[in-house]
N, C-alpha and C positions, 0 to 999 in steps of 0.2 A: 269264742268268747275267752278263752285261755287265761293265763295268768295265775296259775296255782303257786303254792309255796315253792315247789321245785324250780320253777322258772324265776321266781323272785330271788331265790338264793343264788342261782346261776348268774343272774344280772348283778347282784351285789358282789359276787366274787370277781367278775370281769371288771367292774368299776374299781374295786380295791386294787386289782392287779395294775390297772393303768395309773393309779395314784402312786403306787410303790415304784413304778418305773420312772416316773418324773422326779422322784426324790432320791434317785440313785446317786451314790457318791458320798464323799466325806466332807465335813466342814473344816477339816484340818488345813487344807491348802488355802482356803479363804482366810482362816485365822492367821496363817503365816504371812500372807500379803498384807494384812491389816496391822502388823507389828511395825509401825513406821516411826515411832519415837524411840530414840536411842540415847542412852547415857554416854556421853563422850569420854568419860573417865574409864569405866569398866566395860563399855560396849554392850550392856544389857539392853534388850529391846522390850518395849511396852506397846500394848495395843493403842491404836490411834485415838481411842476414846478416854485415855487416861487423863485424869484431872491434874491441875497444877498442884493441888495439895498432895497427891500421891507422888508426884515428882519431887516435891519438897521433902516428904517423908523418906524417900529413897536416898536423896542427897545427904540428909542429916544422919541417917542410920549407917549408910555405907561409906560415905566420904565426908566425915565431919570437918576435915581441914580444907576441903575444896569448897569453892563458892558455888552456890546453886546454879548460876549462869554458866559456870565452867562445865557443869554436868549437862545442863539442858539449855543451850543457847537460844532455842526457839521461844523460850519464855520471856526473853528480853524484849521489851517493847519500845 
């Protein structure tokens, strides 16, 4: 009939060990690959989910003399 607290704890430890093995590694490499938007003036990269407003803010703050589409040609439709 078994199944005492010792056995339950052992099973929980084994289960948690399997979970931690699956999540091995860092998110940094994935984040670097996602940096696909680039300002063409200063070459600063932005994550692929960056909105148009954030691109506008960057262009106005860092390159006030340059046009928005010169910095981010992908916004031109």
